[in-house]
N, C-alpha and C positions, 0 to 999 in steps of 0.2 A: 560709406562711412555714416555712422549714426550721428544724430544731432546732439550736441552737448547739452547738459542740463543747465538751465539758467542759474541755479544756485552755484554750481561749479564755476560758471563763467564769471559771476559776480565776485566770487572768492579770488579767482585768478587775477581779475582786473584790480582788485584791492591790493593784492600782493605786489603786482607790477607797480602800481602807483606808490605804494609804501617804499619799495626798493629804490625807485627813481628819486623820491624825495630824500631818503636816507643817504643815498649815494651823492646827491648834490650837496647835502649839508655836511657830511663827514665821509669822504671817500675811504674805502677800505676793501680788502679782498673778500670779506664775508658778504658785503652788500653786492659786490660785483658778481660773486657766485650766485647769490639769490636772484639778481636781475637776469643773469644768463639762464638759470634754471626755469624761472617763471616765464621768460620769453620763449624758451624752447617748448614748454608745456602749453602755453597759449597757442602757439603755432600748430602744435600737434593736435590739440583738441579742436581747433577751428579748421584744420586741414589747409593751412596757409603756409607760406614760406618766408613771410616778413612780419615784423611786429606791427607795422602800419596796417597791413591787411588783416592780421589777427584781431586787432582792436576793432576794425570796421566790422568784421564778421561777428565778433562778440557783441557789438552794439546791435546788430541785426537779430541775434538770438534773443537778447533782452527785449527788444522792441516787439518781436513776435510773441514772446511770453506775455508781455504787457497787453498786447492786443487780444490774446486768447483769454486772459483774465477778465478784460472788459467785456468780451463777448459772453463769457459764462455768467458774469454778474448781470448783464442785461437780460439774458434768457431766464435766469433765476427770478429776477424781478417780475418778468412777464408771467411766469408760471404761478406766482403767488398773488397776483392781482385778483381781488374779489369783485365779482359782478354785483351790481346793486339790484 
């Protein structure tokens, strides 16, 4: 299974949070369907079987992406340093 893209994971987590909030504020079948759909999608994308594990896996994807960005930024800074 390939790793999910951080952008996709962020979008799915935002949809999940939005559906949970909306469902708590005003329960309805549309929000129940949205929550079920995004839960299923998050589990599929992360290769997990529960939303708790899917969220944990999504957090790991985002943390890894953040670490990779920090590493790239550091290497770019080192490459552009001018010797006196």
